[in-house]
Structures are given as structure tokens and as C-alpha cells.
Wavefront OBJ file of the C-alpha trace (Angstrom):
o trace
v 102.643 59.222 -222.705
v 105.932 58.291 -221.587
v 107.008 56.882 -224.471
v 105.652 59.385 -226.973
v 107.461 60.343 -229.631
v 107.828 63.894 -231.240
v 108.586 64.838 -235.218
v 111.829 63.768 -235.057
v 111.277 60.576 -233.358
v 112.412 61.437 -229.913
v 110.569 60.926 -226.660
v 110.859 64.037 -223.855
v 113.495 61.870 -222.162
v 115.947 62.173 -224.885
v 115.318 65.937 -225.158
v 116.070 66.279 -221.640
v 119.121 63.978 -221.687
v 121.723 65.946 -223.951
v 124.264 68.253 -222.254
v 122.876 72.065 -221.974
v 125.828 72.702 -224.533
v 124.473 70.248 -227.312
v 121.134 72.261 -227.252
v 121.593 75.666 -226.566
v 121.147 76.689 -230.031
v 117.522 75.511 -229.758
v 116.847 77.681 -226.937
v 118.757 80.557 -228.736
v 115.836 80.312 -231.398
v 113.212 80.354 -228.832
v 114.741 82.782 -226.759
v 114.968 85.178 -230.126
v 111.739 84.290 -230.792
v 110.119 85.118 -227.308
v 111.940 88.349 -226.823
v 109.833 89.832 -229.675
v 107.061 89.180 -226.880
v 109.046 91.240 -224.364
v 110.080 87.321 -222.623
v 113.571 86.011 -221.599
v 114.954 82.856 -221.509
v 116.581 82.331 -217.871
v 119.299 80.113 -218.934
v 120.988 79.075 -215.474
v 117.561 77.935 -214.279
v 117.105 76.107 -217.896
v 120.534 74.257 -217.105
v 119.691 73.823 -213.637
v 116.267 71.999 -213.956
v 116.954 69.953 -217.294
v 118.705 67.209 -215.600
v 115.706 67.178 -212.838
v 113.758 66.675 -215.479
v 115.022 63.804 -216.765
v 115.455 62.389 -213.365
v 111.402 62.681 -213.351
v 111.376 61.353 -216.686
v 113.139 58.168 -215.921
l 1 2 3 4 5 6 7 8 9 10 11 12 13 14 15 16 17 18 19 20 21 22 23 24 25 26 27 28 29 30 31 32 33 34 35 36 37 38 39 40 41 42 43 44 45 46 47 48 49 50 51 52 53 54 55 56 57 58
């Protein structure tokens, strides 16, 4: 399912290939929703692992 598309017509690789700063707003919204459940996003870990995930998907 490497080339599976989401509703926006993008693959998983497309989603993690953009610089973190370009998609930080998405994480901010997700973080706000998760905060209501007592969870907190680790932005530094997300920034560090997104390129690794992109490499695995390539």
C-alpha cells in the first residue's frame, strides 16, 4: 500500500516530505485536540523523526 492516497490525494511519503515548519499548524491542531485527553506532542521528536520516516518510505 506504499502508493495509497489519502483524501487529499497524497501518499504517506508526500505527507512527511515537507519541512516541519510547513506542516507545524497541522500538528498544533492535533496537539490541541490531544491536550484535551491529557496528551502532549513532542515537537522535537516529530521534527527529528519525519525525515527518517520519509527515508523508510522511499
